[in-house]
N, C-alpha and C positions, 0 to 999 in steps of 0.2 A: 504494498500499500505505502502510496507516496506522498510525503505533507500536504501535497494540493487538496488532495480526495479530504483528508483529516480536516484540515481546514475547510473544505464544504457543509462537511458533516458538521463540525462544530455552528456552521453559520446556518445551515437549515432549523438546526435545534433552536436557535436563539431566536430565528424567525419565527417559527413556528410558534414559540411561546409568546410571543410579544404579540403575532394577531390574534391568539385565545385570550391574552391580558385585552388589548382595546377592544375586543365584542363585547367582555364580559365587564368590562369594568368602566366608571367613569373617566370619560374623559381629562387629562387635565396634565398630561405631560407636556412639560418644558422642554420644547426642542431645542434652545439656546442653550439650556443646561447638558442637554445631551450634546451636543455639539460640542461645547466646551471639554466636557470629561473627552469625547473624545479625540480631542487634538491633543488632551494634555497626555493622554495614555499613549498615544502614538509620538507623541515627542520622546517618553519615556523609554519604550521600546525600543524606538530608533538608536538613542544611547547608552541604555546598559544593554542591550541584543551586542551591538555593535561591539562595546568593550569587555563583554562577557565571549567572546569569539574570538577578539583579538589576543585575550589573555591564554588563551588555549582552554576554558574550561570547558569546553564542548566542542561540536563540529556537526557538521552534516556530511551526508552521503549527496555528491552532484546526481548520484542515479536516484534520489527521492524528494527530489530538490526541482521545481520549475526552470530556475536559472536566472532568475530576475531578484536581482538582489537592488537593498538599498545600503550600500555600503558595505558591509560586510554580512548584512542580516539576509534571510532571505524574506523575500514580500510573503511569504506563507506565515511567518512568525507574526504579522500585525492583522490577522484576523483573529486570534483570540483575545485582544483589547479589544476589537471591533463587537468579537461577539458577547464579553462581558458588557459593553457601555448598552448592548438594547437588552441582554436578558436578563439583568441586577433588576431595572426598575418595570419588566415584565413580571417578574417575579413578585418584586413585592407589591404590586398595586393586586395581581392574584391572590397575593394571602395578605390581603389586609393590611398594610404597612398605616403608619400615622400619616391623616390627613392632617393638617394645619391650617386648611381653609375653614 
C-alpha cells in the first residue's frame, strides 16, 4: 500500500464524518477558524517534518510515495493535519461539544 492510498483513506473518513456531522447538527462552523487552524498545522508540518527527515529520525521509501515533496517531506504527510482539521470539529459537534452561543 502506498502512502497516497493511506492518506486518501484518512481524508475520506474525515470527509464522511464531517458530512454526517453537518447534516445532523446545527450549523455554526467557523470557516475562518478552520482555515486558520489548517494553515497553522500545515506550516508546522512543513517545518517539523523537514527537520525530522533531515536529522535522520525517519525516511520514506521512494517506492511508497508519490514523489512530490515540500522540501524533504512528501505531500502525503500533509493529508493528516488536513484530516484532523476536518475530523475533530465534526466529532466535537456530533458528540455534543460545548456550545458557547
